[in-house]
N, C-alpha and C positions, 0 to 999 in steps of 0.2 A: 682261443684256438678256433679257427673256422673250419667247418666241415664242408666239403663239396661232394658228399656222397650222393646227393640228388642228381648230379649230372651223370648221363649215361657215359660209360667209359668207351664202349666199342662201336659207337656210332660215327661213321665217316661223313663228313659234310659234303664231300664231292663225289659224283658218280661217273663223271667223264674224265678220263685221264689220257695224256699224250702217250700212246703206246702203239706198238706194232699192230696194224689191222684196224685201227680206229678210223672211221669214215668222218671226213670233215668237209666243210663247205668253204671254198675259197671266197674271200670278201674283198679282195682288191686286185688290181692289175688286170692282165689279159685273161686270167682264168676266172674272173669274178662270177659267182653263181654256180660253179661247177663242183661236182663232188669229186674228192680224191681220197685215196687210201694212204695212210701213213705207213711207210715201208721201213724207215729207220729214223732214229733220233740222231742228229748230228751234234748239236750242242743245245744249250738251254734256249737258244733263240731260233734255231733252224732244224727243219726236218726234211727228210727225203720222201717225196710223195709220188704216187702214180695213180693215174686214172684210165685204165686201158678201155673201158667202155664208155667214158665221157669225153674222150678225145684229149686227154691231158697226158703229154709224154712225161716220162720219169725225170724229176728235177728236184732241186732243193727249193724250199719255200720257207718264208718267214712265219713263225708261229702267231705273230701279231695280226697276220692276215688270214688266219684260219679260224673258223667256228666249228668247235667239236660237236658231233651229233652223238646221239645215243647208241648209234649203230656201230658194230665191230664185226669183222670177218677174221677167221682164222687162216693164218698162213705163216710159215716159218720166217724167222728173222732175216731180213734183206733177201727176200724171195725175188726171183726174176719175174718180169712182167707177165709171162704166160702163166705162172702159178697164181699171181695176183688176179688175173683175168678168170682163171677157173674158179678160184674161191668166190669171187664176186658174182659169177653166174650161178653157182651152186646155192649161194645165200639168198637168191632172189631179191636182191637189194633194191632193185629198180622199182619193183612193185610195192615193196614196203615204203619207200620214199614217196611214191606218188600219193599214197593215202595219208601221209604224216601231215599234221597241222602245219608245220614249217613249210612244206612244199606247197600246200593248198593256198597259203597266205601269199607266197612268192608268186603263184600263178594268178591269183587275184589281183595283185599289184601290176603284174604284167598286162593283164586285161585292161585294168583301169588306165594304165599309161597309153594304151593304143586306141582309146576312145577318140572320136572327132567331136567337133564342136556340137553337132545335132545329137549324137549319142549322149553327151554330157547333159544337154538339155532335157532330153527324154528321161534320163536317170534322175535329175533333179526334180522334174515334174512328178515322176512316180513316187519318189521319196515323200514329196509334199502331200500327195494324195494318201499315202499310207499313214503319215503322221496325223493327218486330220481325222482318219478313222480311229486311230489309237486314241487320240485325245478325247473324242466322243465317247468311246467305250470306257476310258478311264474315268471321265466326269460322270457318267451314268452310274458306274459302280461306287464312285465316291459319294454321289447323292444318295445312293440306296444303302450306305453303310454308315453306322453310327461310329464315334471315335473309338469305342471299346471292341469294335469288330462285328457286332451283332447286326443283323439286317433291319432296316428301317422301313416301316409301312408309310407309304406316301398316300396323300389324298386321292391321287389319281387311281391307285391301286384299289382303294376302298370303293370308289365310285364305280370302277369296272366290275368288281366283285358283287356290288349290289345289283347292277344291271344284269349280271349273269344269273343271280338268284331270282330276280324278278321274271326273267325270261323263262327260267325252269318252272317257277310258280305259275306262270300264265299258261304254259303248255300243259301243266298237270290239271289246272282248272278247266281248261277247255276240253281235255280228254275225259274228265269226269261227267261233263254235261252230256 
């Protein structure tokens, strides 16, 4: 007899559900990239969406073309557009979305796609310079560290330490005379 008592019973694997008030990002068609709120579930393939503050009129939309976000606003089942708009503004969703990693990534992609040839050249050159500095720093640390992670004393370090001690000793001897 196998016992599966080590599996947690009450853990839900999903956190984002297709439900009234769930905010989603459209991924295809003329609405691509816009945020919408799910107002009603029509069937297992389609939902009724509304985006009063993103310029999306109320319409049915395929679930295959929606990406569910972690955001959800509260409004009644099949609420009219004015109530969806009110709930959207009260939740301050626009500000939350602007700082989300998903939005930041989308903005960066948009910036990158709008670069001209010279801007791409400057970006490539700057990356090359940064990578040179990183390589030098990495190799220096690698050279100064043993395989077990302890610091390694190089001949150069010993020479510099001896010179510093001689300089201190020379100054002390001159001060005594």
